[in-house]
C-alpha positions as CSV (number, residue, x, y, z in Angstrom):
1,M,113.4,61.5,48.3
2,L,110.5,63.0,48.1
3,R,108.7,59.7,47.9
4,L,110.4,58.9,50.9
5,F,109.2,62.1,52.9
6,G,105.3,61.5,51.7
7,I,105.1,64.2,50.1
8,P,103.3,64.8,46.8
9,Y,105.0,65.3,43.2
10,I,104.5,65.1,39.7
11,T,107.1,65.3,36.7
12,A,106.3,67.8,34.0
13,P,105.9,66.3,31.0
14,M,107.3,69.3,29.2
15,E,108.5,72.2,30.4
16,A,108.8,72.2,34.4
17,E,107.4,76.1,34.6
18,A,104.5,75.8,32.6
19,Q,103.7,72.8,34.8
20,C,103.7,74.5,37.8
21,A,102.4,78.0,36.9
22,E,99.2,75.7,35.5
23,L,99.2,73.9,39.2
24,V,99.1,77.9,40.3
25,T,96.2,78.9,37.7
26,L,94.5,75.1,39.4
27,G,94.8,76.6,42.9
28,L,96.8,73.2,43.6
29,V,99.8,75.3,45.2
30,D,100.7,78.5,46.7
31,G,103.4,79.7,44.4
32,V,106.4,78.4,42.2
33,I,109.6,77.9,43.5
34,T,112.0,78.6,40.5
35,D,115.3,80.8,39.2
36,D,113.6,81.0,36.2
37,S,112.5,84.2,35.4
38,D,110.3,82.5,32.1
39,V,107.4,81.0,35.0
40,F,105.7,84.9,34.9
41,L,105.3,84.1,30.9
42,F,103.6,81.1,31.6
43,G,101.2,82.6,34.0
44,A,102.9,82.3,37.5
45,A,100.8,84.4,40.0
46,R,103.7,83.6,42.9
47,V,107.9,83.0,42.8
48,F,110.4,81.7,45.2
49,K,113.9,82.5,44.8
50,N,116.8,81.2,46.3
51,M,114.9,79.1,47.8
52,F,118.0,76.8,47.7
53,N,120.7,79.3,47.8
54,Q,122.6,79.0,51.2
55,S,124.4,82.3,51.1
56,K,120.9,84.6,50.1
57,T,117.7,84.9,51.7
58,V,114.5,83.7,49.6
59,E,112.9,86.5,47.6
60,C,109.3,86.5,46.8
61,F,108.1,87.5,43.7
62,L,104.3,88.7,42.6
63,A,103.4,88.8,39.2
64,A,100.3,91.5,40.1
65,D,103.3,94.0,41.8
66,L,105.2,93.9,38.6
67,E,101.7,94.8,36.7
68,R,101.3,97.2,39.2
69,E,104.6,98.8,39.9
70,L,106.4,98.5,36.4
71,G,103.6,98.1,34.1
72,L,104.4,94.6,33.3
73,D,101.5,92.2,32.6
74,R,101.9,89.0,30.6
75,D,101.7,90.1,27.4
76,T,104.3,93.0,28.3
77,L,106.0,90.2,29.6
78,I,105.6,88.0,26.3
79,Q,106.5,90.5,24.1
80,L,109.6,92.0,26.3
81,A,110.7,88.0,25.2
82,Y,110.5,88.1,22.0
83,L,113.0,91.4,22.2
84,L,115.1,90.2,25.1
85,G,115.3,86.4,24.4
86,S,114.2,83.5,26.5
87,D,114.1,79.7,26.3
88,Y,111.8,79.9,23.8
89,T,113.2,82.9,21.3
90,E,117.0,84.5,20.3
91,G,115.8,88.5,21.2
92,L,116.8,90.7,18.9
93,P,120.7,91.8,18.8
94,G,121.8,94.7,20.6
95,V,118.2,95.0,22.3
96,G,118.7,95.4,26.2
97,P,115.6,95.9,28.8
98,V,115.8,99.9,28.4
99,V,115.2,100.0,24.7
100,A,112.9,96.4,24.9
101,M,111.1,99.4,27.4
102,E,111.0,102.1,25.0
103,L,110.1,100.1,21.9
104,L,106.5,98.8,23.9
105,K,105.6,102.5,24.3
106,E,106.6,103.1,20.6
107,F,105.1,100.7,19.4
108,P,102.2,99.7,22.1
109,G,99.3,97.0,22.6
110,K,99.2,93.2,21.6
111,D,100.1,93.9,18.0
112,G,103.0,96.4,19.1
113,L,105.6,94.3,17.8
114,W,103.9,93.4,14.3
115,K,103.8,97.4,14.3
116,F,106.9,97.3,14.8
117,K,108.3,95.0,12.5
118,D,106.1,96.5,9.9
119,W,108.1,100.0,10.9
120,W,110.9,98.5,10.8
121,T,111.0,96.5,7.3
122,K,109.6,100.1,5.7
123,V,113.2,101.0,7.0
124,Q,115.3,98.9,5.5
125,M,113.7,98.7,2.2
126,G,114.6,103.0,2.7
127,R,110.5,103.2,1.8
128,D,110.2,105.1,5.5
129,S,108.4,108.5,5.2
130,E,109.1,111.5,7.9
131,K,105.6,111.0,9.5
132,D,106.7,107.1,9.8
133,S,110.5,107.9,11.6
134,G,109.3,111.0,12.9
135,S,109.4,110.7,16.8
136,K,113.0,111.4,18.4
137,F,113.1,107.2,19.4
138,R,112.2,105.9,16.1
139,R,115.6,108.9,14.8
140,S,117.8,106.8,17.4
141,F,116.9,103.3,16.7
142,K,117.0,104.1,12.9
143,K,120.6,105.2,13.3
144,K,121.6,102.8,16.5
145,F,120.4,99.7,14.6
146,K,120.8,100.1,11.0
147,S,121.8,96.6,10.6
148,L,119.7,94.7,12.7
149,Y,117.6,92.0,10.3
150,L,114.1,90.7,11.5
151,A,113.4,87.4,9.8
152,S,110.0,87.1,8.1
153,D,108.6,85.2,10.6
154,W,109.9,87.3,13.8
155,P,107.9,87.6,16.4
156,N,107.3,83.7,15.8
157,T,103.5,83.2,16.8
158,V,104.7,79.4,17.3
159,V,107.2,80.8,20.2
160,V,104.0,81.7,22.2
161,S,101.3,78.5,21.4
162,S,104.4,76.1,21.6
163,A,105.0,77.7,25.5
164,A,101.2,77.0,26.1
165,S,101.0,74.0,24.8
166,S,104.0,73.1,27.2
167,I,101.6,72.7,30.0
168,W,99.9,69.6,30.9
169,V,96.5,70.0,32.1
């Protein structure tokens, strides 16, 4: 249909959202039409949702707004995907958006998830000290998530590298 109307298009070799985000980065398109929020993890700057839904109006979301209003830059969104789940990773059982944001606040920075894992490994082995687990959040988390198991490869860096390699350049 697109060819009949003379509209240029490409077929993504892997993840469509990754392809679309790369087209934005290259300045070839102004935005991405999708209902999949994973597109922000690939670096999309402008996303249009509900484009083909008759009962709703089209919504436009800007990565700059997510960062300015919610403090959610691309790295933070990727960390949230590890905690909440995405197309590439399961997420942590029982961890929702509020707890995920609290975890990122408690363990800030690009290495925050690894700091969390180090702390949680100590907790699971009974080797955390009062200093390690003294904050209100950590005490509460220990009580609520005592059966939480983190695999040895969590957070799996292959997830980010696989997502990045999905981008066609």
